[in-house]
VOBA-1610 file (N, C-alpha, C; in pm, whole numbers, padded with zeros to 5 digits, always signed):
BEGIN
Met-03156+13318+03493Met-03035+13343+03571Met-02918+13277+03499Glu-02805+13344+03502Glu-02682+13291+03445Glu-02634+13171+03527Ser-02550+13091+03467Ser-02494+12976+03537Ser-02395+13024+03644Pro-02407+12975+03767Pro-02311+13013+03871Pro-02166+12976+03836Thr-02147+12884+03744Thr-02011+12850+03704Thr-01945+12964+03628Ser-02023+13061+03582Ser-01969+13175+03507Ser-01945+13298+03594Trp-01975+13288+03723Trp-01964+13405+03811Trp-01820+13453+03825Asn-01809+13585+03841Asn-01682+13644+03884Asn-01697+13678+04032Leu-01591+13730+04092Leu-01592+13756+04236Leu-01696+13863+04275Met-01721+13960+04188Met-01822+14062+04219Met-01961+14001+04225Ile-01997+13923+04124Ile-02131+13864+04121Ile-02150+13771+04241Ser-02052+13686+04267Ser-02068+13591+04378Ser-02071+13662+04513Ser-01994+13769+04526Ser-01994+13844+04653Ser-02129+13912+04676Leu-02188+13963+04571Leu-02322+14021+04584Leu-02424+13912+04615Phe-02407+13795+04555Phe-02500+13684+04577Phe-02501+13642+04724Val-02384+13638+04788Val-02379+13592+04928Val-02407+13704+05027Ser-02429+13825+04978Ser-02455+13940+05065Ser-02603+13955+05094Asn-02633+14025+05201Asn-02770+14060+05234Asn-02798+14195+05167Leu-02863+14192+05053Leu-02888+14314+04977Leu-02985+14408+05048Asp-03052+14359+05153Asp-03138+14445+05234Asp-03057+14533+05329Glu-02927+14507+05337Glu-02835+14584+05421Glu-02725+14643+05333Pro-02754+14752+05260Pro-02656+14805+05165Pro-02523+14845+05228Gly-02525+14899+05349Gly-02400+14938+05414Gly-02311+14818+05441Glu-02371+14711+05486Glu-02298+14587+05513Glu-02244+14528+05382Thr-02326+14530+05279Thr-02284+14478+05149Thr-02168+14559+05094Trp-02178+14693+05102Trp-02071+14780+05054Trp-01941+14752+05130Ala-01951+14737+05262Ala-01832+14708+05342Ala-01769+14575+05301Phe-01851+14475+05271Phe-01801+14345+05227Phe-01727+14359+05094Leu-01781+14438+05002Leu-01715+14458+04872Leu-01583+14533+04889Ile-01580+14632+04977Ile-01457+14707+05005Ile-01353+14615+05067Asp-01396+14536+05166Asp-01306+14446+05237Asp-01234+14351+05142Gln-01301+14311+05036Gln-01242+14219+04938Gln-01164+14290+04828Gly-01165+14423+04830Gly-01092+14498+04729Gly-01159+14495+04593Leu-01293+14490+04592Leu-01367+14479+04466Leu-01415+14614+04413Val-01427+14712+04502Val-01477+14844+04462Val-01388+14952+04521Arg-01386+15065+04455Arg-01315+15180+04511Arg-01407+15242+04617Asp-01351+15325+04702Asp-01431+15386+04808Asp-01400+15535+04817His-01435+15607+04712His-01417+15752+04709His-01544+15819+04761Pro-01535+15947+04797Pro-01656+16017+04841Pro-01768+16004+04737Gly-01884+15968+04783Gly-02001+15955+04697Gly-02019+15816+04637Asp-01915+15731+04642Asp-01926+15598+04581Asp-02030+15511+04652Arg-02033+15516+04784Arg-02131+15435+04857Arg-02273+15478+04821Asp-02295+15608+04812Asp-02429+15657+04775Asp-02468+15613+04635Arg-02372+15615+04541Arg-02400+15566+04406Arg-02435+15418+04409Phe-02361+15342+04489Phe-02390+15200+04502Phe-02532+15178+04555Val-02569+15250+04659Val-02702+15235+04717Val-02810+15268+04613Gly-02788+15372+04535Gly-02883+15407+04430Gly-02896+15298+04325Leu-02783+15241+04282Leu-02785+15132+04185Leu-02853+15008+04243Leu-02821+14978+04367Leu-02882+14864+04435Leu-03033+14882+04445Asp-03075+14997+04491Asp-03219+15025+04504Asp-03292+15010+04371Arg-03229+15060+04264Arg-03292+15052+04131Arg-03310+14906+04090Glu-03208+14825+04108Glu-03218+14685+04066Glu-03311+14605+04156Val-03310+14631+04285Val-03401+14561+04376Val-03546+14596+04341Ala-03571+14721+04306Ala-03707+14763+04270Ala-03756+14692+04144Arg-03664+14659+04054Arg-03701+14586+03932Arg-03744+14444+03965Gly-03693+14391+04076Gly-03730+14256+04118Gly-03669+14149+04029Glu-03721+14030+04043Glu-03673+13917+03963Glu-03725+13932+03821Ile-03638+13912+03726Ile-03674+13919+03585Ile-03615+13798+03515Thr-03666+13772+03396Thr-03605+13668+03314Thr-03472+13720+03264Gly-03369+13641+03279Gly-03237+13684+03237Gly-03140+13682+03353Pro-03049+13779+03356Pro-02945+13779+03460Pro-03003+13791+03601Ser-02932+13731+03696Ser-02971+13742+03837Ser-02957+13887+03883Ile-03018+13918+03994Ile-03005+14053+04050Ile-02859+14082+04083Ser-02785+13982+04130Ser-02643+14001+04161Ser-02565+14038+04036Ser-02594+13972+03927Ser-02526+14002+03801Ser-02564+14140+03749Arg-02690+14177+03763Arg-02734+14310+03717Arg-02667+14420+03799Ile-02658+14402+03930Ile-02593+14503+04014Ile-02444+14510+03979Ala-02381+14395+03961Ala-02239+14393+03923Ala-02218+14470+03793Gly-02303+14446+03696Gly-02292+14517+03568Gly-02309+14667+03585Ala-02402+14707+03670Ala-02424+14850+03695Ala-02303+14913+03763Leu-02238+14839+03853Leu-02118+14891+03919Leu-02003+14908+03820Val-01990+14813+03728Val-01887+14825+03623Val-01917+14947+03537Ala-02041+14961+03493Ala-02080+15073+03407Ala-02058+15208+03476Ala-02074+15210+03609Ala-02056+15334+03685Ala-01909+15360+03717Gly-01821+15267+03682Gly-01678+15285+03708Gly-01638+15266+03852Leu-01715+15190+03928Leu-01687+15174+04071Leu-01604+15050+04103Thr-01584+14961+04008Thr-01516+14835+04038Thr-01365+14845+04020Leu-01296+14757+04088Leu-01151+14741+04077Leu-01123+14610+04005Pro-01002+14592+03953Pro-00971+14471+03875Pro-01003+14338+03944Ala-00989+14331+04075Ala-01017+14205+04147Ala-01161+14158+04128Ala-01251+14249+04099Ala-01392+14213+04082Ala-01414+14116+03967Glu-01324+14117+03870Glu-01339+14032+03751Glu-01278+13894+03767Gln-01213+13867+03879Gln-01155+13734+03899Gln-01265+13628+03898Pro-01243+13520+03826Pro-01343+13413+03824Pro-01367+13358+03965Asp-01492+13328+03994Asp-01529+13264+04121Asp-01643+13167+04094Pro-01614+13059+04018Pro-01718+12963+03984Pro-01793+12913+04106Asp-01923+12915+04097Asp-02012+12870+04204Asp-01995+12948+04333Gly-01925+13059+04329Gly-01912+13145+04446Gly-01830+13087+04559Arg-01741+12996+04528Arg-01665+12929+04634Arg-01587+13027+04722His-01514+13118+04659His-01434+13214+04737His-01525+13308+04818Ala-01628+13360+04754Ala-01717+13454+04823Ala-01788+13387+04941Phe-01835+13264+04923Phe-01900+13194+05033Phe-01802+13174+05149Gln-01678+13135+05117Gln-01578+13114+05220Gln-01548+13245+05294Arg-01530+13353+05220Arg-01500+13484+05281Arg-01616+13530+05368Arg-01739+13514+05321Arg-01857+13554+05397Arg-01864+13474+05527Arg-01837+13345+05519Arg-01840+13259+05638Arg-01735+13304+05738Gln-01614+13334+05691Gln-01506+13380+05780Gln-01546+13508+05852Leu-01603+13602+05777Leu-01645+13728+05840Leu-01757+13707+05939Asp-01852+13622+05904Asp-01963+13594+05997Asp-01912+13527+06124Asp-01819+13431+06107Asp-01764+13360+06224Asp-01686+13457+06313Ser-01608+13548+06252Ser-01527+13641+06333Ser-01614+13743+06404Ser-01729+13776+06348Ser-01818+13873+06414Ser-01892+13810+06531Gln-01897+13678+06535Gln-01964+13609+06645Gln-01866+13563+06751Asp-01737+13581+06728Asp-01633+13539+06823Asp-01638+13630+06946Pro-01664+13573+07065Pro-01678+13656+07187Pro-01547+13713+07239Ser-01432+13672+07188Ser-01304+13721+07241Ser-01265+13855+07192
//
């Protein structure tokens, strides 16, 4: 696995996501402005995600990094995805905010 200090916002956002819930993960990426959302893009994402999850853990890049690379190669990412996010600080904070707001009873 790569060092978390080298993560960009896409890798860290995928890391803090529940990859077993592709729709939720895709929505999280859209919410942060990391991916475009044209017709068919979500389906391409799900296909890329499924392929990498099926490969499982391997020596080398993390699954989050592999999915991020596949999204770049497929042309689905936006410039914000490349912003550095060492140790996933921004992604963890954003995920926590969304989780807290979804549990707010008001």
